[in-house]
Structure formats: C-alpha cells, structure tokens
N, C-alpha and C positions, 0 to 999 in steps of 0.2 A: 638570206643572211641572218634574220632573226632566228630561224630554226637552228642554224649552226651555232649561234651564240647560246641558245638554250641547251643544246646538246652538250656543249663544253661546260656549262654551268652545272648541269646534272652530273657530268663526269667528275668535276672538281669536288662537288659535295660528297659524291660516292667515295673518292679517294681520301678526302679529308676524314670521313667517318671511320675509315680503316687504315689511317696513317700509322706509320711506325711509332710505337711508344718508346722513346729513348730510355735507356738505363740511366738512372740518376748519376750525377757527378758531384752533387753537393745537396745539403739540406734534406737529408733522407735518414729515416730511422726505421729499422726492422725490429719488431718485438716477437721473439720466438720463445716458446716453452720447450726446453730441451731436457731430455731425460736419458738415463743409462741404467742398465741391469747387468750385473756381473754374476753369471750363472754358477761360477765356481765358488766364489766367496759369499755370494748372497747379498753383496753390497748393491744398494739402489740409491738413486739420487735424481732430483729434477730441480730446475730452476728456470726463471725468466732471464733470457740473455738479450740485451739490446746491442745492435750493431749500428754504427753511424759512419758516414763518409766525412772525412775531414782532411782537406788539403790535398795536394798532388805531389808527385815525385817523377823523376826520370831515371829509368833503369836501362842501360845499354841503348841509349838514344831514343827509348820508347817512353811516351808519357802515360802515366797511370794516375788513378784517383785512389787515395789511401783509405783503408778501412780499419776501424777500431771497434772493440767493445766500449760501452759507455755505461756509466753508472747514474745517469739522470736522463731525462727525456728532452734535453735542449740540444738542438743541432749543433754538433762540434762544440759541445759545452766544455766547461772546465774539468769536469770529472771523467776524462777519458781514461779507458783501461788499457787492455793489451792491443798492441799494434798486430793485426792479423795478416796484412798483405795489401794487395792493390788490384783494382780492376782497370780494364780497358775495353773499349767496345769498337768493333770493326764491323760496320754494317749492321746486321741483326745478330751477330755473334758477340758474346761477352766472354773474355778471357780473365783468369784470375792468377796472380802471381803470389804464391803463399810465402809468408815469413816463417821459416822453420826455426824452432828453438831446441837447443840441446844443453845438457848440464854435465860438467865434470868438476872434480874437487880442485883442479888446478886453476881453471879459468872462470868457474861459476857458470851462470847462464850466459850463453852466447846465441846470437841470431844470424841467420843468413837467408837470402832469397832462395827459394827452391825452384822447381821446374814449373813454368807456366803451363796451365791446362785450360781446355775449353770448358767453361762452366754452363753456358747457355747458348742455344741457337734458336732464336725466335722466328726464323724463317722456315721451319719444318712444316710439312704437310702430312696428312693421313698416310700411313704406310711407310714414312721415312724411319730410318733407324739412327741412333746416335750412341756412341760409347761415352758413358758418364763415369766420372771418377767417384765411386762410392766409398773409397777407403780414406779419403781426406777428411780430418776432423780435428777440432781442438777439444781438449779435455778440461772442463771447467770445474772439476771436483777435486783436482789435486791441490796440494798445498800451494804450489805455484801453478797458476791457472793456465800456462801455456805449455802445450805439448802437440806434437804433430803425428797424425795417423800414418799416412802413406798414400800409395796409388793402387787402387783396386778397381779395374775398369769392368763395367757390365754394359751389355747392349740392351737398349730400351727401344720399343717401337711405338710410334705415334698412333694411338687408337682413335683419337677425336680432336677436332679443333672447332672453336666456336668464339663468338664475340659476346663478352659479358660486360654490360655497362660501358661499352666502348673500347674494351681492352681485349686483345686476343688471349684466349686460354688454350693451352695445349695439354692433352692428357696422354700419358704413356702407360705401357705395361711391360713387364719383364716376365715372360712365360715360365722361365726356369725357376724363378724365385717368388713368383706370384706377387711381385711388388708393384705398387702403383705409384705414380709420380704425376704431378700437375704443375704447370708453369703459368704465370701471368706476364705477359710482355712488359717489360719496363719495371717489373717488381721482382720477379724471381720465383723460386720454388715455394709452394706452400708446405712442403715436407722438410724443409731445412735449407738455409741459404747455402750450406756446404753439406752437412752430414744428412744423408737420407736414411731412412729406416733400414737397418742392416744388421746381419749377424756377422761377427768376425771370428777369426780363428782363435783368438785369445779369450773367448768366452764372453765377450761383451756384446750387448745389443744397444745401439744408439738409434735415437729417434728424436724428432721435433715437429712442432706445429707452428705455422705462422699465425700468431694472434692478431697482428696488425702491422700494416705499413703505412708510414706517413711521409709524404713529400711535399716540401714547402709548408703550406698551411693546410693541405688537403690530405684527408685520410682516404687513401685510394683502395685499401683492402682492410677488412676486419672480419675476424671469426674467433672472438675471444670468449671461450666458455666460462672463463673465470668471473667475468663481470659485464661482458657485453660492451665495454668501452675499449678504447685503444690502449690506454694505460690505466690499470685498475688503481694503482697507488698514486696516480697523479705525479706531479714533479716532486722529486725527493727534496726534502726541506733542508738543503745544505747550501749556504750562501757561497757565491763564487769568490775566488781569491781577489783581494784588493791590496795584500801585502806581498812584497817580493820575497823570494825564497832566502835571500841572505840576511833578512831581518829575523826570521825564525827558522831554526835548523832542527831537524828530528833525525836521530840516529841511535843505534844502527838499525838498518832496514834491509833485510828482515831480521827479526830477533825472536827468542823464545821466551823472554821474560821482561827485560828492562828497556824502556824507551827513554833516551836522553833528549830533552827538550831545552834548547838554548835560545834565549830571547834577548833582544837588544834591550839596554837599560831604559830607554826612553818609551818603551811599549808598556801600556797598562793592560792587563789581561782581565777580561770579564768572565770567560768561561772556557773550559776545555771539554769537548764532547767526542765520544767515539760512537760511530755509526757502523752497522753492518752495511754490506754492499747494496742491499735492497732498501736502505734508508731507515732501518729500525734503530731506535736509540738503545745503545748498550750501556754506556756510562756517561755521567755528566758531573761537572763541577768538581773535579779531582784536585787535591791539594798539590801545590808545586811552587818552586822558587824560580828566580831568573834563570838559573841552570838547574832544572828539575829533573826528576826521574819519575816515570810512570810505570808501575808494575802491571803487565798485561799477561802474566803467566796463567791466570785463570781463564783467559779466553781460549776458545777452541781454535785449532789451526785454521788458517784461512786469511783472507784479505779484509781490511777494514778501512774506514776513513776517520782520520783524526781532524776534528774541526775546532780551530782556536779563534775565538772571537775577542777582539780587543777594542779598546776606544778609538784606535787609529785605523782599524779595518779588520778584515777576516783573512785567516790562512787556513787551508786544508790540504791534507796529504794522504794519499793511499799508503798503508803500511800492511806488511805481511807478518803475521804471527806463525813461527815455525811450530 
C-alpha cells in the first residue's frame, strides 16, 4: 500500500511540474518592440508597444477577455489605448477575436469585430503543423493608430519542444520562407503577440520582439536588449484621473491646431502638461483661462496625453494631433 501511495505521489509531482500554463485572463502586460520598414518609400519606424488585458465581454454568447494597448505599466490602468479585440481559451488553444477599424468621411472611424482565428495551440508536439495567421497586424505609426492587416495563413511545423523554467517552449520553422517562431505556453509568441516577422505585398516588413511579459507581480519572461529590465522607462509619471470628465472637457479631438479646454468655475488649475505616449514631457504650464485654448499646431501628428493637475484632483486625456 505504501508503494502505491509513493507511486501516486511521484506521478502527481511529475504532472504538476508539467501542468498546463493557462493563458492570462487579467493582470498581464506584454512589452514588445515593434518595427516596420516600407521598402517603397524608405519609411522606417519602431516603438515599444504595451498590451494589457482589461475586463471581459460576451460576443455571440461566447465569453472573452478584452485586450488593449496601454500607455503605462499598471495593470488595466487609467491610460488605456486602443481596444484591439478579445481572447478566449479552449483547452490548450487560444483564439483571438479582432476589432477591425475602418474610416470614411461620412461616419469617421468605425469598428466591428472581425473573424475569430486560432492564435495559439500549446498542445502541439514535434512534427505537428499549424496554419498561423501572419497577415493580421495593427499599424501603430499612422496618425490614427488603429488599422487592420488581414488574413494571410502560412503553415509552420514544430521543430522542437522543451521545458524552460517550468514553462513549455515550442519552436517552429516555415521552410518556404525560412521563418522561425517560438512560443511559451501561457505567455505567447516571442516574435509578436500578433504580427510575426513577415514580408507583405504592399512593400512593408513587420517584426517585433518580446522584451518582457509580466503576470500578476511575477516577471515570467524577459529578453530586453534595451536595458535588461522589464520596463526600461519605469512607470510613466502621469497621475491617474481623480476628476470626472464632466468637470473638465477637451475638444475637438482629434484636431490639427487648437484644443478647447473647458473647466468648471470652482476648479483651481495648478498646471497643464502635454506628454508623448511614452511619457516624455512635451510642454508644461501653458497659459489658459476657464475656457481656454491650447495651440498644438507645432506638434508632430500623432497621439499625446494632456495632463491637467488642479487643487481638487488630476484629469488626463489622450488627444490626437492631425
């Protein structure tokens, strides 16, 4: 009887050591370095993009966890960016439901859910194949940071699996394009949460590198050549909102020159600061009245954070300079 108990104990320890690592449903931040090259125009760009899971939603009676870009390193913090779509996990498979954006001059920017696709299958073994959507991407360099690539499927073959620090690692190869891909179970791809290194028909090359993944209070993956830390810049020094949006109003947004800032009469302003999306100070302590105007025509096109500090609290809002 003791021998049977010992056998079950060893088996339980073995299974526990290689237990399935669940994909996160909350308190997770991915830090990716993303870059793009346009071979036709010579345009190049790169930036750090943070993704975070914040809240859940139900679509067609199916439950999902919502994914956003974020502009700080606080889980589900105040400075959420673009809503990208939503995850769901079924066994060892992770599916993604993208939020597709489109623009026309009649309706402006509109969004709708696209077609769900298989993002990860952590149950694969050596020799297994999987069709990966390599055409899906968001363009973070446009004046408006949301755009949708499409669906371009390529077949990858599992070349190796191993356990690294208790987490299953899966390596892939695509013979036709000589592409490499690696996943960590419960974390995702080290070559892009969505966009994997790829050449596209429009002359663009997209790629990214996972600098760090943090879940709850644990850094579960780090490979950050910029500083060796999970977040090189630390927390962006922008205080969270403590004032409601009806107390301070900013319009129009987007704009190419003037921001109108309307402030309630009983609010005492201490400072107005404009930050870049990575937390760099752009302008500070600009003159204004209770109904004031800020001229941002000299700023480059893109997204910024306006931070208004008052004696009664703090208000911040993301603005877009056309």
